[in-house]
N, C-alpha and C positions, 0 to 999 in steps of 0.2 A: 035788654042786655046790650051794652055798647059793642061797637065793631071790634075794638081792641080786646075786650073781654072774650068775645067769641073766638078770635084768633088765638088768644092765649090758651083757651080751653081746648081747642083743636090741637095745638102743639103739645099740650100736656097729655092728651090722649095718645099721640104718636110716641112721645117719650116713654110713657107708661107701657105701651104695647111692646116696645123693644125690650124692656126688662122682663115682661111676661114671656115673650118668645124665647129670650135667652135662658130664663129659668126653666121653661118647659123642655128645651132642647139639651141643656147641659147638666141639669140636676140628675143624679143617678136614680134609676127606677126603684132601687131598694130604699131610698130615702123617703120618697113620697108615694110611690106606687105608680103603675103605668096609667091608671085612670086620671090621677091628679096631674101628671106631667102632660098628658094629652089635653086636659082641660086648660092648663096654663098656656099651652101653645095655641089652642084655638081661641081662647080669650084674647091673647095678644094679636092674633091675626084679625079678629073682628074689630078690636080697637084701632089697629093700624088702618084698616079700610075705612072705618068710621071717621077717624081723624083726617085722613086724606080727602075724603068726600067733603067733610066740613070745611077744610081749607080751600078746596076747589070752589065750593059754593060761595064762600066768603070773598074770594078774590074775583069771582065773576061779577059780583054786585058793584 
């Protein structure tokens, strides 16, 4: 995979994570349930960390 593709993938992870975190924090619990909103929030946090680590590793090279 090229350097540009890796950067785009890392940025895509960061953008997707923001939508997951917003969905987990702002959707009402009655709509999805507390377990689903917690899962959305944690999935967003994991993707955010993963995207940031990927960007940091890519910029270091």
